[in-house]
Phi, psi and omega in degrees: 000307184292314179299322179295318176302314183295316181295321183282322190253346181106325178203158176206153178231134176238136178272100185134134188253329176063020191272359173259345177269159178236190183290341183240359179198156177271177177172151175057043179075009187250139172279180182295140181256117181286128182300133183277133175240159173093003177242126184279327177217134177222147173242127174260123174250104187255107180246017167297154182295339183256149174299136182272072189289337180297302179291333178295317178293321180296324187249027185305317183242025181258109186281355177284342188246123176257122183248126168249127182227120177241120192208163173288118185292343189266355189244176174313142002264346183057044186271095186294321180298314181299329182298341183292341181275346186283123177274331177224102186255130177232107183261127183258156175265168177309143169061031174298133186255178189306308189303306178298316184300307185293326177297320180286323176303308182296314182301311188277327176293315176297319179297318179297317181286338175281331181289317181222132176264108184272170171279335180206149173250130172254114185253114176269102187263055184300137177261010176285002173281351184297139176307129178093354178297132184291342184246341187275322176072015177250177185227050183270136181282163172306316181296325178295322178293318181299317180292322176304310179299319177300317180301316181291315179296320181297319177301318178294314182297321181298328182263358180066033180260128175299148183228132173250114182259128176243134189276339164059214188293159180160109193240037172230149184299325183288352181295330179298318178294321180297317178300315179300314180295324179293316179297316177300319179293322177300321179292316181295328179279358180077020184267343173217163179109158185296334182268353185278100183238024186281169171053040167078013182263160171290157179305144183243137178252134183294115177228121178238143175236120187244165178191188183265121176060215177247029188247354182173179184208146168245148194261128178218129177250137180231000000 
């Protein structure tokens, strides 16, 4: 459903990341993730504070899927086996701040998309990187998160690649406002929305898919 929206419309957003569950079991507050069919090449850009071990286990030996994962090396899940699936791994230390973080986001997201041109980008935009998050252990400002999302969308738009954004982790009340502000910024920058046709991409129609937390979703288009 979500991948089809992104492919048809240019972008889609789902409230919930599902990156700790796999096709056969749940984990890390995530329900089962149904294996995607019908996409020949996909790139996962996982910028949640936690390693995305669920999809990494699912696509461990699948050459169609290129995984970039940037995460706090010191926290859950520490899944060594799943790390074998990561093609571009960026491990962060405690309390990483905006300057270093954004530099690495830009360097490695651009590098990942230069290395392999996918049919779709699945972007895990976890907000648990926010300073003060009880589970993330990083120190990224609200403005840093907004800029991060802009960098990833801009990289996708320049290449004309559809992008599916999942909002994933974030364990503070203020994260909902940051997500809303980020989506508004993407619209204001012309990176999403029916009028946003910049940087060589096909016209995009605003499609959001919402749900409760990172554990499931109900479908709404606006």
